[in-house]
C-alpha positions as CSV (number, residue, x, y, z in Angstrom):
1,X,-27.5,41.7,44.0
2,X,-27.1,40.9,40.3
3,X,-27.4,37.9,39.0
4,X,-25.0,36.5,36.3
5,X,-25.8,33.6,34.2
6,X,-23.1,31.9,32.7
7,X,-23.4,29.8,29.8
8,X,-20.8,26.8,29.3
9,X,-20.7,24.4,26.2
10,X,-19.6,21.0,26.7
11,X,-18.3,18.4,24.4
12,X,-16.4,15.3,25.9
13,X,-15.2,17.4,28.9
14,X,-15.5,14.9,32.0
15,X,-11.8,16.4,33.0
16,X,-12.7,20.0,32.8
17,X,-15.8,20.5,34.6
18,X,-14.9,20.4,38.1
19,X,-11.4,22.2,37.5
20,X,-13.5,24.6,35.8
21,X,-16.5,24.9,38.7
22,X,-13.5,25.2,41.0
23,X,-11.8,28.0,39.5
24,X,-15.0,29.6,39.2
25,X,-15.7,29.4,42.8
26,X,-12.7,30.6,43.7
27,X,-12.9,33.9,41.6
28,X,-16.7,34.4,42.9
29,X,-15.5,34.3,46.5
30,X,-12.3,36.5,45.9
31,X,-14.7,39.1,44.0
32,X,-17.2,39.0,46.6
33,X,-15.1,39.2,49.5
34,X,-15.1,42.8,50.8
35,X,-18.9,43.2,49.6
36,X,-21.6,40.8,47.7
37,X,-21.3,42.2,44.1
38,X,-23.4,39.2,42.4
39,X,-24.1,35.8,42.5
40,X,-23.8,33.0,39.8
41,X,-26.0,30.6,37.9
42,X,-24.4,28.3,35.4
43,X,-25.9,26.8,32.5
44,X,-23.9,23.8,31.2
45,X,-24.9,22.7,27.8
46,X,-24.1,18.8,27.2
47,X,-23.5,19.1,23.5
48,X,-24.1,15.0,22.9
49,X,-21.2,13.8,24.8
50,X,-19.8,10.1,24.2
51,X,-17.7,10.4,27.6
52,X,-19.1,10.9,31.4
53,X,-19.4,14.6,30.9
54,X,-23.2,14.3,31.7
55,X,-23.0,12.1,35.0
56,X,-20.3,14.4,35.9
57,X,-22.4,17.3,35.5
58,X,-25.4,15.8,37.0
59,X,-23.5,14.8,40.1
60,X,-22.3,18.5,40.3
61,X,-25.7,20.0,39.9
62,X,-27.0,17.7,43.2
63,X,-24.2,19.2,45.1
64,X,-25.0,22.6,44.0
65,X,-28.4,22.8,43.1
66,X,-29.4,26.1,43.8
67,X,-26.4,27.6,41.3
68,X,-26.3,24.8,38.5
69,X,-28.0,23.7,35.7
70,X,-27.3,21.7,32.8
71,X,-29.3,20.7,29.7
72,X,-28.6,17.5,27.6
73,X,-28.8,17.2,23.9
74,X,-30.3,14.0,22.1
75,X,-26.8,14.0,20.1
76,X,-24.3,16.2,18.8
77,X,-25.5,19.6,17.1
78,X,-22.3,21.6,17.6
79,X,-21.4,24.4,19.6
80,X,-23.2,27.2,18.1
81,X,-26.8,25.5,19.2
82,X,-25.3,24.7,22.5
83,X,-24.7,28.4,22.9
84,X,-27.9,29.5,21.8
85,X,-30.0,26.5,24.2
86,X,-28.4,28.3,27.2
87,X,-28.9,31.6,25.6
88,X,-32.8,30.4,25.9
89,X,-32.4,29.0,29.1
90,X,-30.9,31.8,31.7
91,X,-32.0,34.1,34.0
92,X,-29.8,36.5,35.2
93,X,-29.5,40.4,34.7
94,X,-26.3,39.9,32.8
95,X,-25.1,36.8,30.6
96,X,-21.4,35.6,29.7
97,X,-20.7,32.9,27.4
98,X,-17.4,30.8,28.4
99,X,-15.7,27.9,27.6
100,X,-15.2,25.0,29.7
101,X,-11.4,24.1,29.5
102,X,-10.6,27.4,31.4
103,X,-8.9,29.3,27.9
104,X,-10.9,32.0,29.1
105,X,-9.7,33.3,32.0
106,X,-12.3,33.4,35.4
107,X,-10.7,36.2,36.9
108,X,-11.4,38.7,33.8
109,X,-15.5,38.5,34.8
110,X,-15.5,40.8,38.0
111,X,-13.9,43.2,35.5
112,X,-16.7,42.7,33.0
113,X,-19.4,42.8,35.6
114,X,-17.8,46.6,36.8
115,X,-17.5,47.8,33.0
116,X,-21.2,47.1,32.4
117,X,-22.3,48.2,36.2
118,X,-21.2,52.0,34.7
119,X,-23.6,51.9,32.4
120,X,-21.8,52.9,29.3
121,X,-21.4,49.7,27.5
122,X,-23.7,46.8,26.8
123,X,-21.4,43.9,26.1
124,X,-17.4,43.3,27.4
125,X,-15.7,40.8,25.6
126,X,-12.2,39.5,25.1
127,X,-9.6,39.0,22.5
128,X,-6.6,37.2,22.4
129,X,-3.4,39.5,21.9
130,X,-1.4,36.3,20.9
131,X,-1.9,32.6,20.0
132,X,1.0,31.4,22.0
133,X,0.9,27.3,22.0
134,X,-1.4,26.9,19.3
135,X,-0.6,25.4,15.7
136,X,1.1,27.3,13.6
137,X,-1.2,26.2,10.9
138,X,-4.1,27.1,12.6
139,X,-2.9,30.6,13.6
140,X,-2.1,31.3,10.2
141,X,-5.2,30.6,8.9
142,X,-7.3,32.1,11.6
143,X,-5.5,35.4,11.0
144,X,-6.2,35.3,7.5
145,X,-9.9,34.7,7.8
146,X,-10.2,37.7,10.1
147,X,-8.6,39.6,7.4
148,X,-10.8,38.2,4.9
149,X,-13.9,38.2,6.5
150,X,-13.6,41.9,7.6
151,X,-12.5,43.2,3.8
152,X,-16.0,41.0,2.8
153,X,-18.7,41.8,5.1
154,X,-19.8,44.9,6.8
155,X,-20.1,43.0,10.0
156,X,-17.2,43.6,11.4
157,X,-14.8,41.2,13.8
158,X,-12.3,41.9,16.2
159,X,-9.2,39.9,15.7
160,X,-8.9,37.1,17.9
161,X,-12.1,37.9,19.7
162,X,-13.2,35.3,21.7
163,X,-17.0,34.0,22.3
164,X,-16.4,34.7,26.1
165,X,-18.1,37.8,26.8
166,X,-20.5,39.2,29.6
167,X,-23.6,40.9,28.3
168,X,-26.8,42.8,28.9
169,X,-30.2,40.9,29.1
170,X,-31.1,43.4,26.2
171,X,-28.4,42.3,24.2
172,X,-29.1,38.8,25.0
173,X,-32.6,38.9,23.9
174,X,-31.8,40.5,20.5
175,X,-29.5,37.5,19.4
176,X,-32.3,35.3,20.8
177,X,-34.5,36.8,18.4
178,X,-31.9,35.8,15.7
179,X,-33.3,32.0,15.1
180,X,-31.5,31.4,12.0
181,X,-30.3,27.3,11.6
182,X,-26.7,28.2,10.7
183,X,-25.1,30.3,13.3
184,X,-22.1,32.1,14.0
185,X,-21.8,33.3,17.1
186,X,-19.1,36.0,16.5
187,X,-20.6,37.2,13.6
188,X,-24.2,37.7,15.5
189,X,-22.7,39.4,18.5
190,X,-21.2,41.7,16.3
191,X,-24.4,41.9,13.7
192,X,-26.9,43.1,16.6
193,X,-24.7,45.9,17.5
194,X,-24.9,47.2,21.0
195,X,-22.0,49.1,22.2
196,X,-19.2,46.8,23.3
197,X,-16.2,46.5,25.1
198,X,-12.8,44.1,24.5
199,X,-10.2,43.3,26.6
200,X,-7.0,41.8,25.6
201,X,-5.2,38.8,27.5
202,X,-2.7,36.3,26.8
203,X,-3.3,33.3,25.3
204,X,-4.5,30.3,27.9
205,X,-4.0,27.1,26.9
206,X,-6.2,24.1,28.3
207,X,-6.3,23.2,31.7
208,X,-7.2,19.6,30.6
209,X,-8.5,17.0,27.9
210,X,-8.0,17.6,24.3
211,X,-9.9,19.9,22.0
212,X,-12.5,18.5,20.1
213,X,-11.6,21.2,17.1
214,X,-9.5,20.4,14.2
215,X,-8.2,22.0,11.3
216,X,-11.2,21.0,8.9
217,X,-14.0,22.0,11.7
218,X,-12.5,25.5,12.1
219,X,-12.2,25.8,8.2
220,X,-15.7,24.2,7.5
221,X,-16.7,27.3,10.9
222,X,-14.6,30.2,9.0
223,X,-16.8,29.3,5.5
224,X,-20.1,29.1,7.5
225,X,-18.9,32.5,8.5
226,X,-18.4,34.0,5.6
227,X,-21.0,32.7,3.8
228,X,-23.8,33.9,6.7
229,X,-22.6,37.5,6.8
230,X,-21.4,38.4,3.3
231,X,-22.9,38.0,-0.2
232,X,-19.4,38.9,-1.4
233,X,-18.4,35.6,-2.3
234,X,-21.4,36.0,-5.1
235,X,-19.7,38.7,-6.5
236,X,-16.1,37.3,-6.7
237,X,-17.7,34.3,-8.7
238,X,-19.0,37.0,-11.2
239,X,-15.5,38.7,-10.9
240,X,-13.5,34.6,-11.9
241,X,-16.2,34.1,-14.2
242,X,-15.9,38.0,-16.3
243,X,-11.8,37.7,-16.0
244,X,-12.0,33.7,-17.4
245,X,-14.2,35.0,-20.1
246,X,-11.8,38.0,-21.3
247,X,-8.9,35.3,-20.9
248,X,-10.9,32.7,-23.1
249,X,-11.5,35.7,-25.4
250,X,-7.8,36.4,-25.6
251,X,-7.0,32.9,-26.2
252,X,-9.4,32.4,-29.0
253,X,-7.9,35.5,-31.0
254,X,-4.6,33.8,-30.3
255,X,-5.6,30.6,-31.3
256,X,-7.6,32.3,-34.7
257,X,-4.6,34.5,-35.4
258,X,-1.8,31.4,-35.0
259,X,-4.1,29.3,-37.1
260,X,-3.8,32.0,-40.2
261,X,-0.1,33.0,-40.0
262,X,0.5,28.5,-39.6
263,X,-2.4,26.6,-40.9
264,X,-0.5,23.5,-40.0
265,X,0.5,24.4,-36.0
266,X,-2.5,22.4,-34.9
267,X,-4.8,19.5,-35.3
268,X,-8.0,20.4,-37.2
269,X,-10.5,20.5,-34.6
270,X,-8.5,21.6,-31.9
271,X,-8.8,25.1,-31.5
272,X,-12.7,25.2,-31.6
273,X,-12.6,22.7,-28.6
274,X,-10.1,24.4,-26.3
275,X,-12.2,27.5,-27.2
276,X,-15.1,25.8,-26.1
277,X,-13.8,24.5,-22.8
278,X,-12.0,27.9,-22.0
279,X,-15.1,30.1,-22.5
280,X,-17.8,27.8,-20.5
281,X,-15.4,26.2,-18.1
282,X,-14.4,29.3,-17.1
283,X,-17.6,30.9,-16.3
284,X,-19.5,28.0,-15.0
285,X,-17.0,25.8,-12.5
286,X,-15.9,28.0,-9.9
287,X,-19.1,30.2,-9.5
288,X,-21.3,26.9,-9.9
289,X,-19.7,26.1,-6.5
290,X,-19.9,29.1,-4.6
291,X,-23.7,29.1,-5.9
292,X,-23.9,25.7,-4.4
293,X,-22.6,27.1,-0.9
294,X,-25.1,29.7,-0.7
295,X,-28.2,27.2,-2.2
296,X,-27.4,24.8,0.6
297,X,-27.6,27.0,3.4
298,X,-30.3,28.4,2.0
299,X,-32.2,24.7,1.9
300,X,-31.2,24.1,5.3
301,X,-33.0,27.3,6.6
302,X,-36.3,26.7,4.8
303,X,-36.6,23.1,6.2
304,X,-37.2,24.9,9.7
305,X,-35.7,22.3,11.5
306,X,-35.3,22.5,15.3
307,X,-31.2,24.2,16.2
308,X,-31.3,21.7,18.9
309,X,-33.3,19.2,20.7
310,X,-33.5,19.0,24.0
311,X,-33.4,15.3,26.4
312,X,-32.9,16.0,29.8
313,X,-32.7,19.3,31.4
314,X,-32.7,20.3,35.0
């Protein structure tokens, strides 16, 4: 019988942990009703929660020690680090990644398992058909992000794709080999290749609690994805520099012509100062900002700091 290891990142999710486990247990019993298809092991990763998430996980582990495990970080390292820690700990034949708030429907897992068992695919992912119930502003920028990164990067990401997926051990080993500090899992899942099938589903709202993601965190996450998987912004900086340089040359010509036509149209010295500002400022400002983002990522990578630090594991 195959074993499915499920990686479940948790950050301040004391209200959802037991609800999630009960829903997953119900799904497993239903899926194995006629024949034992699979067994499940859980790897909950407490990402430095400040509420009662860790005590809740400990109680759950004590009650179900054969199938429930937990990892606790020394502080908050972020969801990407939690996913990576979980992938490093799993022992199953197939590995799933799920959110604990039940926005990822448990009843999709048996279907994913059946598809992988056929041997045609290495991964079965999930993609939302809509964003019903989500903040319209967040939805707009999320859709814009998918369109932008797919145009800029050779690593394609399915619009609406979730982290929720079931993968073969071979694919997970490839993901684990990517030890970069700045991680963007959706891009990594796509970059490693392997044949993937996406199952559409309607958006589900959280069962309890509140999300720790806000607009600015999502924006930062999106920028990380763009910078990690395409160097196109560097080319865009060059294009901007070239465009502003052309505009500055046109402005210089216009100012010189104006000066000859009407010598008293402006204060002496104004033309040369504006020309220099347009020329240098236009080329540099945006370019330096983009370069700074890439250099900042390089700075973090070359330090070779650990992606996460485990305080407790069981």
